[in-house]
C-alpha positions, 0 to 999 in steps of 0.5 A, a space after each residue: 155376652 159379647 158387647 157391641 162395637 160401633 166404628 164411626 168415620 174411621 180413616 187410615 193412612 200410611 204417608 200418602 196411601 189410604 188404607 180406608 177412608 170413612 168406614 162406618 159399621 157396627 158389630 152386633 153384640 153376640 153375632 158373627 160378622 165377616 169382613 170379605 175382601 181380597 188381599 191388600 184391601 186393609 182387612 188386617 190393618 182394620 183388625 189392628 186398628 180395632 184393638 188399639 195396635 194402630 192409631 186411625 187418622 180419623 174417626 172413633 171406635 166405641 166398645 162397651 160405651 168407651 172410645 178406644 181412639 181417645 183412651 190413654 195406653 193403661 185404659 187402652 190395656 184394660 180394654 184389650 182384655 176383652 178381645 181374643 185374637 186367632 191369627 192367620 198362622 195360629 201364631 203359636 210358640 214352637 218350643 212350647 207344647 199345646 198346652 203351654 201356648 193355651 195357658 200362656 195368656 192366663 200365666 201372663 195376665 192373671 194370678 190363678 193358681 196352676 190347678 185352676 189354669 190347668 182346669 181352664 186350659 183343659 176345657 178350652 182344648 176340649 172345646 175346640 176338639 183338642 183333648 189328648 193333644 196337650 203335650 204335643 208341639 206345633 211342629 207335630 201337628 196339622 195346619 188345622 190343629 194349630 188353628 184350633 190350638 190358636 182358637 183355644 189361646 183366644 178364648 182362654 180368658 174368655 173374651 167378649 169379642 173374637 177377631 179371626 184373621 183369614 181362618 181359611 188361610 193354609 187350609 184345604 176346603 174340607 178343613 176350611 169347612 170344618 173350622 167355620 162350622 166350629 165358629 158357628 158352634 162356638 158363637 151358640 155357645 159362648 155368645 161372644 161378638 165375632 168378627 172374621 176377616 177373609 177372602 173366602 166367598 163361601 165362608 162369607 155365604 154360610 157363616 155370618 150373621 152380618 157381612 161387610 164388603 171391603 172392596 172398592 168401589 162400592 156397589 151403589 144402590 145395593 141395599 138388601 132387606 134385613 132378615 131375622 136371625 135363626 136363634 131364639 132371640 130373633 134378632 135382626 141385623 140392619 142392612 146398611 151401605 157406606 160410599 166407601 165400600 163398607 156393606 153390612 146385611 143380614 146373613 142366611 140361616 145357619 145349622 149348629 153341629 156338635 163340636 166333637 165333629 172337629 176331632 179329625 181337623 
């Protein structure tokens, strides 16, 4: 089960440039949230701040009851293990096979025996539709396959929070559709908290339970009624608008497809 992330009054500047000010939002546990906005609005900076790689100038980030902005580095390292991150380009090691790329976090952060690592890596690669591609190098596969290999690596430590940065970057519309459906299906299976940042309006309309609009100025007066989620728990995502351009609201019902549908990505 994912954990709830509560961001309150978050402000970040670089010198005299304000990236965003007084951002307040909640990422509900176990749901998919999307932050939608054009390039240059600070979406990737927000992700880096959310995992403690960047320090905000003001505000709090409360995850699992702990405020990341007030933590010592040793404690922050422990909390970061709750996160899995899928980078824009997959961020794979070019000289390693896909298997070794996915196994890397297990070898780096755990003391698991190699037999157990093999079982976990095989399971995660099968989960994203990459069975049989373990021995390939990143340069030998398509952009969509590299994204899915990066996703398998993000999942390998069983994170409770998945941060996904521009998953459609470099992909054609068909492959974008496949990978966004994969996020929906994975969320249904592992029930982690997802945050996807994107500029793709179509993905933002079809994927999330909640959506945040990182585009200024705010759309004053727009406050849609929350709608119930389609899953068995019937959770409702609360709609909330902030004056600085962040809006969260309930997303549309979604369909779940078998993961095997992604083998051609």
